[in-house]
ROGUVO-113183 format. One record per residue: x, y, z of N, C-alpha, C in turn; residue in one letter. Coordinates in steps of 0.1 Angstrom, whole numbers, padded with zeros to 4 digits, always signed. Layout:
REM residues N
XYZXYZXYZa
...
//
This chain:
REM residues 313
+0032+0657+0384+0032+0668+0391+0020+0677+0386m
+0014+0683+0396+0003+0692+0394+0008+0707+0395n
+0005+0717+0385+0009+0728+0383-0001+0739+0383v
-0003+0750+0392-0013+0758+0391-0008+0772+0396g
-0019+0779+0402-0015+0793+0407-0015+0793+0422i
-0003+0799+0428-0003+0799+0442-0004+0814+0447i
-0005+0823+0440-0007+0836+0444-0010+0847+0433g
-0018+0856+0437-0024+0866+0427-0024+0880+0432i
-0020+0890+0424-0022+0904+0428-0027+0912+0415g
-0034+0922+0418-0037+0931+0408-0036+0946+0410t
-0037+0954+0400-0037+0969+0401-0045+0975+0390y
-0053+0984+0395-0060+0992+0384-0059+1008+0387v
-0057+1016+0378-0056+1030+0380-0068+1036+0388p
-0065+1047+0395-0077+1053+0402-0086+1062+0393e
-0081+1065+0381-0088+1075+0372-0099+1067+0364n
-0111+1069+0368-0123+1063+0362-0128+1071+0350i
-0130+1065+0338-0135+1073+0326-0147+1067+0323i
-0159+1075+0324-0172+1070+0322-0176+1072+0307t
-0187+1066+0303-0191+1066+0289-0195+1081+0286n
-0199+1089+0295-0204+1102+0293-0192+1111+0289e
-0181+1107+0293-0168+1114+0288-0167+1114+0272h
-0170+1101+0266-0169+1102+0252-0181+1106+0246f
-0193+1107+0253-0205+1112+0248-0203+1127+0246e
-0195+1133+0254-0193+1147+0253-0185+1153+0242s
-0179+1144+0234-0172+1149+0222-0171+1139+0210y
-0178+1127+0212-0178+1119+0199-0195+1117+0197l
-0197+1112+0185-0212+1109+0181-0214+1095+0187d
-0217+1095+0199-0219+1084+0206-0228+1086+0219t
-0232+1075+0225-0240+1078+0239-0236+1067+0248s
-0240+1069+0261-0238+1059+0271-0247+1047+0268d
-0260+1049+0264-0269+1040+0261-0263+1029+0250e
-0257+1036+0238-0252+1028+0227-0240+1019+0231w
-0231+1026+0238-0219+1019+0243-0222+1007+0251i
-0231+1010+0261-0235+1000+0270-0242+0989+0264t
-0251+0991+0254-0257+0981+0247-0249+0972+0238k
-0240+0980+0230-0231+0971+0221-0219+0966+0227m
-0214+0970+0239-0201+0966+0245-0204+0959+0258t
-0213+0966+0265-0213+0961+0279-0205+0970+0289g
-0198+0979+0284-0189+0989+0291-0196+1000+0297i
-0193+1002+0310-0199+1015+0316-0188+1025+0319k
-0177+1019+0325-0165+1027+0327-0152+1019+0324t
-0141+1026+0325-0127+1020+0322-0118+1029+0329r
-0105+1023+0333-0096+1030+0340-0085+1035+0330r
-0080+1048+0331-0067+1052+0325-0057+1056+0334f
-0045+1051+0333-0034+1055+0340-0029+1069+0337a
-0024+1075+0347-0018+1088+0345-0005+1088+0335d
-0002+1100+0330+0008+1100+0320+0021+1095+0325d
+0023+1097+0338+0037+1093+0345+0037+1079+0350d
+0026+1072+0347+0025+1057+0350+0025+1049+0337m
+0035+1040+0335+0035+1032+0323+0031+1017+0327d
+0031+1009+0317+0027+0995+0318+0035+0988+0329t
+0049+0990+0330+0058+0982+0340+0054+0987+0353s
+0049+1000+0354+0047+1005+0369+0035+0997+0374d
+0026+0997+0367+0013+0989+0370+0017+0974+0373m
+0025+0970+0366+0030+0955+0365+0037+0952+0380a
+0046+0962+0383+0054+0960+0395+0046+0960+0408v
+0035+0968+0407+0025+0969+0420+0018+0955+0421i
+0013+0950+0408+0007+0937+0408+0015+0926+0413a
+0027+0927+0409+0037+0916+0410+0041+0915+0426t
+0042+0926+0432+0046+0926+0446+0034+0919+0454q
+0023+0922+0450+0010+0917+0457+0010+0901+0455k
+0012+0898+0442+0013+0882+0439+0023+0875+0446a
+0034+0880+0448+0045+0873+0455+0041+0872+0470i
+0036+0884+0475+0032+0883+0489+0020+0873+0492e
+0011+0873+0482+0000+0864+0484+0004+0848+0482d
+0014+0846+0474+0020+0834+0472+0027+0828+0485a
+0030+0838+0494+0039+0834+0506+0052+0829+0504g
+0058+0835+0495+0072+0832+0491+0081+0845+0491i
+0093+0842+0492+0103+0854+0491+0105+0857+0477q
+0108+0869+0473+0110+0874+0460+0123+0866+0454k
+0132+0861+0461+0144+0853+0457+0139+0841+0451e
+0128+0836+0454+0123+0823+0449+0119+0823+0436a
+0116+0834+0429+0112+0836+0416+0123+0831+0407i
+0119+0821+0397+0129+0817+0388+0128+0821+0373d
+0117+0827+0370+0115+0832+0356+0103+0842+0355l
+0105+0852+0348+0094+0861+0346+0088+0862+0332i
+0074+0860+0331+0069+0861+0317+0059+0873+0318i
+0059+0882+0309+0048+0893+0309+0042+0892+0297t
+0027+0891+0297+0020+0893+0285+0015+0907+0284a
+0019+0914+0273+0015+0928+0270+0017+0932+0256t
+0008+0940+0251+0008+0945+0238+0012+0960+0239s
+0015+0964+0251+0017+0979+0252+0029+0981+0262s
+0039+0975+0260+0051+0977+0269+0057+0991+0267g
+0065+0994+0278+0071+1007+0279+0079+1010+0265n
+0087+1000+0261+0095+1000+0249+0094+0987+0241h
+0097+0987+0229+0100+0974+0222+0111+0966+0231t
+0121+0971+0235+0131+0966+0245+0137+0977+0251f
+0140+0976+0264+0140+0964+0272+0124+0959+0275p
+0123+0947+0278+0109+0942+0280+0104+0946+0293s
+0093+0946+0295+0085+0949+0307+0090+0939+0318v
+0092+0927+0315+0097+0915+0323+0111+0920+0329s
+0120+0926+0321+0134+0930+0325+0132+0942+0335c
+0123+0950+0331+0120+0963+0341+0116+0958+0356i
+0107+0948+0355+0101+0943+0368+0113+0935+0375i
+0121+0929+0369+0133+0923+0375+0141+0933+0383q
+0144+0943+0375+0152+0955+0381+0144+0962+0393e
+0133+0966+0389+0125+0975+0399+0122+0966+0413k
+0121+0953+0412+0119+0945+0424+0131+0938+0430l
+0143+0941+0424+0155+0935+0428+0156+0922+0429g
+0150+0915+0419+0150+0901+0418+0162+0895+0414l
+0164+0882+0416+0177+0876+0411+0178+0878+0395n
+0190+0875+0391+0192+0877+0375+0185+0866+0367p
+0172+0865+0369+0165+0853+0364+0161+0856+0349v
+0159+0846+0340+0154+0850+0327+0141+0858+0328p
+0139+0867+0319+0129+0875+0318+0124+0879+0304a
+0110+0878+0301+0108+0878+0287+0093+0883+0286m
+0089+0890+0276+0075+0894+0273+0070+0885+0262d
+0058+0882+0264+0051+0874+0253+0040+0881+0247q
+0040+0882+0234+0031+0890+0226+0019+0880+0220l
+0009+0881+0225-0003+0872+0218-0015+0880+0220a
-0013+0894+0223-0024+0904+0224-0034+0899+0236a
-0046+0897+0234-0055+0895+0244-0055+0880+0249c
-0050+0871+0242-0048+0857+0246-0035+0856+0254s
-0028+0866+0255-0014+0867+0261-0013+0860+0275g
-0023+0864+0284-0023+0857+0298-0023+0842+0297f
-0031+0836+0291-0033+0823+0290-0023+0816+0282i
-0017+0822+0272-0004+0818+0266+0008+0817+0275y
+0008+0827+0284+0019+0828+0293+0017+0817+0305s
+0004+0815+0309+0003+0804+0319+0006+0789+0313l
+0003+0788+0301+0007+0776+0293+0023+0774+0294i
+0028+0784+0289+0043+0785+0289+0050+0782+0302t
+0044+0789+0313+0050+0787+0326+0048+0772+0331a
+0036+0767+0328+0033+0754+0333+0045+0744+0327e
+0050+0746+0315+0059+0737+0309+0072+0738+0316q
+0076+0750+0320+0089+0752+0327+0089+0746+0341f
+0077+0746+0348+0076+0740+0362+0075+0725+0360v
+0067+0720+0349+0066+0705+0349+0079+0699+0345k
+0087+0706+0338+0101+0701+0333+0111+0700+0344s
+0108+0707+0355+0118+0710+0366+0127+0720+0364g
+0126+0729+0352+0136+0739+0351+0135+0749+0360t
+0121+0752+0364+0118+0764+0372+0109+0757+0383c
+0109+0765+0394+0100+0762+0406+0088+0772+0407k
+0093+0784+0406+0082+0795+0407+0083+0805+0396n
+0073+0806+0386+0072+0815+0375+0063+0825+0377v
+0068+0838+0377+0060+0849+0377+0054+0853+0364l
+0040+0853+0363+0033+0856+0350+0025+0868+0351v
+0026+0877+0344+0021+0891+0344+0013+0894+0332v
+0001+0901+0335-0006+0905+0323-0007+0921+0327g
-0002+0930+0318-0002+0943+0322-0004+0952+0307s
-0014+0961+0308-0016+0969+0296-0019+0984+0300e
-0012+0993+0292-0016+1006+0292-0021+1010+0277k
-0033+1005+0275-0039+1005+0262-0043+1020+0258l
-0045+1029+0269-0049+1042+0266-0037+1049+0258s
-0026+1045+0258-0015+1052+0251-0016+1047+0236k
-0022+1037+0233-0022+1033+0219-0035+1033+0213i
-0045+1039+0219-0058+1040+0214-0061+1054+0208t
-0066+1056+0198-0069+1069+0193-0083+1074+0200d
-0082+1082+0208-0093+1087+0216-0103+1095+0208l
-0099+1097+0196-0109+1105+0187-0116+1096+0176n
-0112+1082+0178-0117+1072+0168-0130+1067+0175d
-0142+1070+0170-0155+1065+0175-0155+1050+0175r
-0148+1042+0167-0149+1028+0166-0142+1021+0178n
-0130+1029+0183-0122+1021+0194-0119+1030+0206t
-0122+1042+0206-0120+1051+0217-0124+1046+0231a
-0137+1040+0231-0143+1037+0243-0141+1023+0248m
-0134+1015+0241-0134+1001+0241-0123+0996+0253l
-0112+1004+0253-0101+0998+0260-0097+1006+0274f
-0090+0999+0282-0086+1004+0296-0073+0998+0300g
-0069+1004+0311-0055+1002+0317-0057+0993+0329d
-0047+0984+0332-0047+0976+0344-0037+0965+0343g
-0034+0959+0354-0023+0949+0356-0027+0939+0365a
-0022+0926+0364-0025+0914+0372-0012+0906+0372a
-0011+0900+0382+0002+0889+0382-0002+0878+0390a
+0003+0866+0386+0002+0854+0393+0016+0846+0395v
+0015+0839+0406+0028+0831+0407+0023+0816+0404v
+0030+0810+0394+0028+0796+0390+0038+0786+0395v
+0033+0776+0402+0043+0767+0408+0035+0752+0410s
+0041+0744+0417+0036+0731+0418+0025+0732+0430e
+0013+0725+0427+0002+0726+0437-0001+0712+0441v
-0011+0711+0451-0015+0697+0455-0022+0689+0446s
-0024+0676+0449-0030+0668+0440-0045+0672+0439e
-0049+0671+0426-0065+0676+0424-0066+0691+0420g
-0056+0698+0423-0055+0714+0420-0047+0716+0408k
-0049+0729+0403-0040+0733+0391-0047+0732+0377g
-0038+0732+0367-0042+0733+0353-0046+0720+0350f
-0056+0718+0342-0060+0705+0337-0058+0702+0322i
-0063+0713+0315-0061+0710+0300-0060+0724+0293a
-0055+0726+0281-0056+0737+0274-0056+0735+0260h
-0060+0746+0252-0061+0746+0238-0055+0760+0233e
-0046+0761+0224-0042+0772+0219-0038+0772+0205w
-0038+0784+0198-0035+0784+0183-0036+0798+0178g
-0035+0800+0164-0036+0812+0159-0042+0811+0145s
-0046+0822+0139-0050+0823+0125-0045+0836+0119d
-0033+0835+0115-0025+0847+0109-0033+0854+0098g
-0042+0847+0091-0049+0854+0080-0059+0865+0085s
-0061+0864+0100-0070+0874+0104-0062+0886+0110g
-0049+0886+0109-0042+0897+0115-0045+0911+0110g
-0050+0911+0097-0054+0925+0091-0066+0931+0098q
-0072+0922+0105-0085+0929+0112-0084+0935+0126y
-0071+0932+0132-0068+0939+0145-0054+0940+0147l
-0048+0952+0146-0035+0953+0146-0030+0968+0151f
-0017+0970+0154-0014+0983+0157-0008+0989+0145d
-0013+1001+0141-0009+1007+0129+0006+1014+0132n
+0016+1009+0125+0029+1015+0128+0029+1031+0124v
+0021+1034+0115+0022+1048+0110+0016+1058+0120e
+0004+1053+0126-0002+1063+0137+0002+1059+0152t
+0006+1046+0153+0008+1041+0166-0004+1038+0174g
-0016+1037+0167-0028+1034+0174-0033+1020+0168y
-0043+1015+0177-0050+1002+0174-0060+1005+0163i
-0059+0995+0152-0067+0994+0141-0077+0982+0142n
-0089+0982+0141-0098+0972+0142-0110+0971+0133m
-0112+0961+0126-0122+0958+0118-0134+0950+0128n
-0141+0957+0135-0150+0952+0145-0159+0940+0139g
-0164+0941+0128-0174+0931+0122-0166+0918+0122r
-0155+0918+0114-0147+0906+0114-0141+0900+0126e
-0137+0909+0134-0132+0905+0148-0143+0898+0156v
-0155+0904+0155-0167+0898+0162-0170+0884+0156f
-0169+0882+0145-0172+0870+0138-0163+0859+0143k
-0150+0862+0142-0140+0853+0146-0142+0849+0161f
-0144+0859+0168-0143+0857+0183-0157+0849+0189a
-0167+0850+0182-0180+0844+0186-0177+0829+0183v
-0171+0827+0171-0169+0812+0168-0158+0806+0177r
-0146+0813+0177-0136+0806+0185-0137+0804+0198i
-0142+0815+0205-0143+0814+0219-0154+0802+0223m
-0165+0800+0216-0173+0789+0218-0167+0776+0215g
-0159+0774+0205-0151+0763+0201-0141+0759+0212d
-0133+0768+0215-0122+0765+0226-0128+0762+0239i
-0138+0769+0244-0143+0767+0256-0149+0751+0258s
-0157+0748+0247-0162+0734+0246-0150+0724+0246t
-0140+0727+0238-0129+0718+0237-0121+0715+0250k
-0119+0725+0258-0111+0724+0270-0118+0719+0281v
-0131+0720+0280-0140+0711+0290-0140+0696+0287v
-0142+0693+0274-0140+0680+0270-0127+0674+0273e
-0117+0681+0268-0103+0675+0272-0100+0672+0286k
-0107+0680+0296-0106+0679+0310-0115+0668+0315a
-0122+0662+0306-0132+0652+0310-0142+0656+0320n
-0147+0669+0318-0156+0675+0326-0169+0678+0319l
-0180+0682+0325-0192+0686+0318-0194+0701+0322t
-0203+0707+0314-0206+0721+0317-0212+0722+0331a
-0220+0713+0337-0226+0713+0349-0214+0713+0360d
-0203+0709+0358-0192+0708+0368-0184+0720+0368e
-0186+0730+0358-0177+0744+0359-0186+0752+0369i
-0175+0758+0377-0181+0768+0387-0180+0781+0383d
-0169+0785+0374-0169+0799+0369-0163+0798+0355m
-0170+0806+0347-0165+0808+0333-0159+0822+0331f
-0146+0822+0329-0139+0835+0329-0135+0838+0314i
-0142+0845+0306-0138+0849+0293-0130+0862+0293p
-0122+0864+0283-0116+0876+0279-0127+0886+0280h
-0125+0898+0285-0135+0908+0286-0134+0918+0274q
-0139+0914+0263-0139+0922+0251-0151+0928+0246a
-0162+0921+0248-0174+0925+0245-0185+0916+0250n
-0196+0922+0258-0207+0915+0265-0213+0905+0255i
-0215+0910+0241-0222+0900+0233-0215+0887+0228r
-0202+0889+0227-0193+0879+0224-0192+0870+0236i
-0191+0875+0249-0190+0868+0260-0204+0859+0262m
-0214+0865+0260-0227+0859+0261-0230+0847+0251e
-0224+0851+0238-0225+0839+0230-0217+0826+0233a
-0204+0829+0240-0196+0819+0244-0202+0811+0255s
-0209+0818+0265-0214+0813+0276-0225+0803+0272r
-0235+0808+0263-0245+0800+0257-0241+0787+0251e
-0229+0789+0242-0225+0778+0236-0218+0767+0245r
-0212+0771+0256-0208+0762+0267-0219+0757+0274l
-0231+0763+0274-0241+0758+0282-0241+0761+0298g
-0238+0772+0302-0237+0773+0316-0245+0787+0320i
-0250+0788+0332-0260+0799+0334-0252+0812+0337p
-0259+0823+0336-0254+0836+0336-0246+0838+0348k
-0251+0834+0359-0244+0836+0372-0231+0829+0374e
-0227+0821+0364-0214+0814+0365-0204+0821+0355k
-0207+0832+0349-0199+0838+0339-0194+0851+0347m
-0181+0853+0347-0174+0865+0352-0176+0877+0342s
-0182+0888+0348-0184+0900+0340-0177+0912+0347v
-0167+0917+0342-0160+0929+0348-0158+0939+0336t
-0163+0936+0325-0161+0946+0314-0168+0958+0317i
-0179+0959+0324-0186+0970+0327-0178+0980+0336d
-0169+0974+0344-0160+0983+0352-0147+0987+0346q
-0140+0977+0338-0126+0980+0334-0124+0981+0318y
-0135+0978+0311-0135+0978+0296-0126+0966+0292g
-0120+0967+0280-0111+0957+0274-0097+0961+0280n
-0091+0952+0288-0077+0954+0293-0067+0945+0288t
-0072+0938+0277-0064+0929+0269-0058+0918+0278s
-0044+0917+0279-0038+0905+0285-0041+0907+0300a
-0046+0917+0306-0048+0917+0320-0062+0914+0324a
-0072+0912+0314-0085+0911+0317-0089+0899+0324s
-0083+0888+0321-0088+0875+0325-0083+0874+0341i
-0071+0877+0344-0068+0876+0358-0074+0887+0367p
-0076+0901+0360-0084+0909+0368-0098+0904+0373l
-0104+0896+0362-0117+0889+0366-0116+0879+0376s
-0105+0871+0375-0102+0861+0386-0102+0866+0399i
-0094+0879+0400-0094+0885+0414-0108+0890+0418m
-0115+0895+0408-0128+0901+0412-0138+0890+0418h
-0139+0877+0411-0146+0867+0416-0141+0861+0429e
-0128+0862+0431-0121+0858+0444-0127+0866+0455l
-0127+0879+0453-0133+0888+0463-0147+0887+0466k
-0155+0883+0454-0169+0882+0456-0172+0868+0461n
-0163+0859+0464-0166+0846+0470-0171+0836+0460g
-0170+0841+0447-0175+0830+0437-0164+0820+0433k
-0151+0824+0435-0141+0813+0434-0136+0810+0448i
-0135+0797+0449-0131+0791+0462-0121+0780+0459k
-0114+0776+0471-0106+0765+0469-0114+0753+0465d
-0108+0747+0452-0115+0736+0446-0123+0739+0435g
-0126+0753+0432-0135+0757+0421-0129+0753+0408s
-0137+0748+0399-0134+0745+0386-0137+0757+0375k
-0126+0761+0370-0127+0772+0361-0125+0770+0347l
-0129+0778+0338-0127+0777+0323-0122+0792+0320v
-0110+0793+0315-0104+0805+0310-0104+0805+0295l
-0108+0816+0289-0107+0816+0274-0105+0830+0268v
-0096+0831+0258-0095+0845+0252-0091+0844+0237g
-0091+0855+0231-0088+0857+0216-0082+0871+0216f
-0074+0873+0205-0068+0886+0203-0061+0886+0190g
-0054+0898+0189-0048+0902+0176-0037+0892+0173g
-0037+0889+0160-0027+0878+0156-0033+0871+0144g
-0044+0865+0143-0054+0864+0155-0051+0853+0164l
-0051+0854+0177-0047+0842+0185-0059+0839+0193t
-0057+0827+0198-0069+0822+0209-0064+0812+0218y
-0068+0810+0230-0063+0801+0239-0075+0799+0250a
-0075+0788+0255-0085+0782+0265-0078+0774+0276g
-0083+0775+0287-0077+0765+0297-0087+0761+0307m
-0087+0749+0312-0095+0745+0324-0086+0743+0336t
-0090+0746+0347-0082+0745+0360-0089+0743+0373m
-0085+0739+0382-0090+0738+0396-0082+0747+0405v
-0089+0757+0411-0084+0769+0418-0078+0762+0431w
-0066+0766+0436-0061+0761+0449-0047+0758+0448g
-0041+0758+0462-0028+0754+0462-0026+0738+0464k
//
C-alpha cells in the first residue's frame, strides 16, 4: 500500500508584523534581523483567535481539497506546542467544532518536528488498515508564548496553521522513507519556561545542533529512498533560520531554486512551517503531480525528523 497526502489546506492571520515594528522599541534593526534570520515579516493572530481556531479553518480547506466528506475522517492528529490548553487537546476541539464523528483525537508534541512526526504516525495507522483517512494538522499561536520584549526571540516566531489528509494513494506516489529521533540532552537549549510561560532559547547551541542534524537527516532520507540529490524537485526545510536552511541545502547538494523559502513572509511557525511551505510551492507551480520532495525539521526536545515523498494522489 502506498500512503501519502490527498488534500491540503492552510490559514495565516491577516495581521502582518514587520521588522520595523521591533526596530521601534528593541535594540535591533531590519537589516540585522534579515541578515541573521531571513525574516522580513510574520503574522500574529488576534487576541480572540487561538490555535484551534486557525486549525479548524485549515482543516476545512484540507478536507474539501481531498474531495472527501468530513465523516470519512478516522483519526485526528495535531502537531502543536501552543495549544489552547494542556487539555482538552486541539484535536478534540477540531473534532467538536467541525462536527466530526467521535473518532480518536490527539495532539503530538515534538515542537518544530511535529508535522513530520505526525505524518509518520498517520502513515502507520493507514498502512495497518486501522484508519483510512487521517487528518494531520500543524497549528501554532507562538505569539502568545513569545516574550515580545526579549531581543533574542521576539522577532523569530509567527502564527499560522496547515492541515493535510493522509490516505492511500496510487502506485508511485506518497511517502517513501523517513528518519526521526531525539536528543533529550539538548532540551535545556530550547524550552518553554514554566515560570514565565515564554520560549527560552540558547540560539548558539540550537544553531549548532540544527546545522548538523538537518544536513544529516536530509542526506539519510534521500539515500534510504534510493534517490540522488539531482532527482529531488523540492527541498522543504523547517523555516527556522535562513542560514541553517542554506547549510542544509548545500550539504544535500541541491540548487537554491529547489529550496522552499517562506521564512521571509511567515517567520518560524514551528509545526505549521513545513505544510505552509508546501502550499506556497504548490501555488507557485514548483510542486506538481509526481514531484519528489524532501521534508526535514528539528525542534525543542531536541527532536528531528525527515521524509522523502512523491506528491500526488
